[in-house]
C-alpha positions as CSV (number, residue, x, y, z in Angstrom):
1,X,-71.9,25.2,-13.0
2,X,-72.8,21.9,-11.3
3,X,-70.0,20.1,-13.2
4,X,-67.5,22.7,-12.0
5,X,-68.6,22.1,-8.4
6,X,-68.3,18.3,-8.9
7,X,-64.8,18.7,-10.4
8,X,-63.6,20.9,-7.5
9,X,-65.1,18.5,-4.9
10,X,-63.3,15.6,-6.6
11,X,-60.1,17.5,-6.6
12,X,-60.5,18.3,-2.9
13,X,-61.2,14.7,-2.1
14,X,-58.1,13.6,-4.1
15,X,-56.0,16.2,-2.4
16,X,-57.2,15.2,1.1
17,X,-56.6,11.5,0.2
18,X,-53.0,12.3,-0.9
19,X,-52.4,14.3,2.3
20,X,-53.8,11.5,4.5
21,X,-51.6,8.9,2.6
22,X,-48.5,11.0,3.2
23,X,-49.3,11.6,6.8
24,X,-49.9,7.9,7.4
25,X,-46.5,6.9,6.0
26,X,-44.8,9.7,7.9
27,X,-46.4,8.6,11.1
28,X,-45.4,5.0,10.5
29,X,-41.8,6.1,9.9
30,X,-41.8,8.1,13.1
31,X,-43.2,5.1,15.0
32,X,-40.5,2.9,13.6
33,X,-37.8,5.3,14.6
34,X,-39.3,5.5,18.1
35,X,-39.3,1.8,18.5
36,X,-35.6,1.8,17.4
37,X,-34.7,4.5,19.9
38,X,-36.6,2.6,22.7
39,X,-34.5,-0.6,21.8
40,X,-31.3,1.5,22.0
41,X,-32.4,3.0,25.4
42,X,-33.1,-0.5,26.7
43,X,-29.7,-1.8,25.5
44,X,-28.0,1.2,27.0
45,X,-29.7,0.7,30.4
46,X,-28.7,-3.0,30.3
47,X,-25.1,-2.1,29.6
48,X,-25.2,0.5,32.4
49,X,-26.5,-2.1,34.9
50,X,-23.7,-4.5,33.9
51,X,-21.1,-1.7,34.3
52,X,-22.5,-0.8,37.7
53,X,-22.3,-4.5,38.8
54,X,-18.7,-4.7,37.5
55,X,-17.8,-1.5,39.3
56,X,-19.3,-2.9,42.6
57,X,-17.4,-6.1,42.1
58,X,-14.1,-4.3,41.4
59,X,-14.5,-2.0,44.4
60,X,-15.0,-4.7,47.0
61,X,-13.1,-3.7,50.2
62,X,-11.2,-7.0,50.5
63,X,-10.0,-6.8,46.9
64,X,-8.9,-3.2,47.3
65,X,-7.1,-4.1,50.5
66,X,-5.2,-6.9,48.7
67,X,-4.2,-4.5,45.9
68,X,-3.0,-1.9,48.4
69,X,-0.9,-4.6,50.2
70,X,0.5,-5.9,46.9
71,X,1.5,-2.4,45.7
72,X,2.5,-1.0,49.1
73,X,6.2,-0.4,48.2
74,X,5.2,1.5,45.0
75,X,2.2,3.4,46.3
76,X,2.7,3.6,50.1
77,X,-1.1,3.5,50.8
78,X,-2.1,3.2,54.5
79,X,-5.5,2.7,56.1
80,X,-7.2,5.9,57.2
81,X,-7.1,6.7,60.9
82,X,-9.5,9.0,62.8
83,X,-6.7,11.3,63.8
84,X,-6.1,12.2,60.1
85,X,-9.4,14.1,60.0
86,X,-9.8,17.6,61.2
87,X,-12.7,19.5,62.7
88,X,-14.5,22.3,60.9
89,X,-13.4,24.9,63.4
90,X,-9.8,24.1,62.5
91,X,-10.3,25.0,58.8
92,X,-8.7,28.3,58.0
93,X,-10.6,30.3,55.4
94,X,-9.0,33.1,53.4
95,X,-9.5,36.6,54.6
96,X,-11.7,38.7,52.3
97,X,-10.1,42.0,51.4
98,X,-12.0,45.1,52.4
99,X,-13.8,46.9,49.5
100,X,-12.2,50.2,48.6
101,X,-14.6,53.0,47.7
102,X,-12.9,55.3,45.3
103,X,-15.8,57.4,44.2
104,X,-18.8,58.7,46.2
105,X,-22.3,57.5,45.6
106,X,-25.1,60.0,45.2
107,X,-28.1,58.8,47.2
108,X,-29.9,62.0,47.7
109,X,-31.2,62.3,44.1
110,X,-29.3,65.4,43.5
111,X,-26.5,65.6,41.0
112,X,-23.4,66.3,43.1
113,X,-21.6,68.4,40.4
114,X,-24.4,70.7,39.2
115,X,-26.6,70.6,42.3
116,X,-29.6,69.8,40.1
117,X,-31.9,66.8,40.2
118,X,-31.2,64.1,37.6
119,X,-33.0,64.5,34.2
120,X,-33.1,68.3,34.3
């Protein structure tokens, strides 16, 4: 009986050792993937900051004005003037159509056709 207990204990230790070994390697793999994802995120953030800098450089007002002047015949772009803007009270909103009620609504709790309360 004692030898059976020793054998079962040894099998349990081997099983737990195998499980811990697998979990260790699975954890190491997940950590490696996480480091790779963090590197990709860092590279993407760096690319994004470069793109934002390029966007700011390309949208300089003096550069845009030069482009508008060079392409005036083709595009006809003019500077904005204050009189081109309207006031909020000048905005016309569409008129909402009135809701048509085609059937009556029973609010008394009585069934209009039978004169009984609902559920009877």
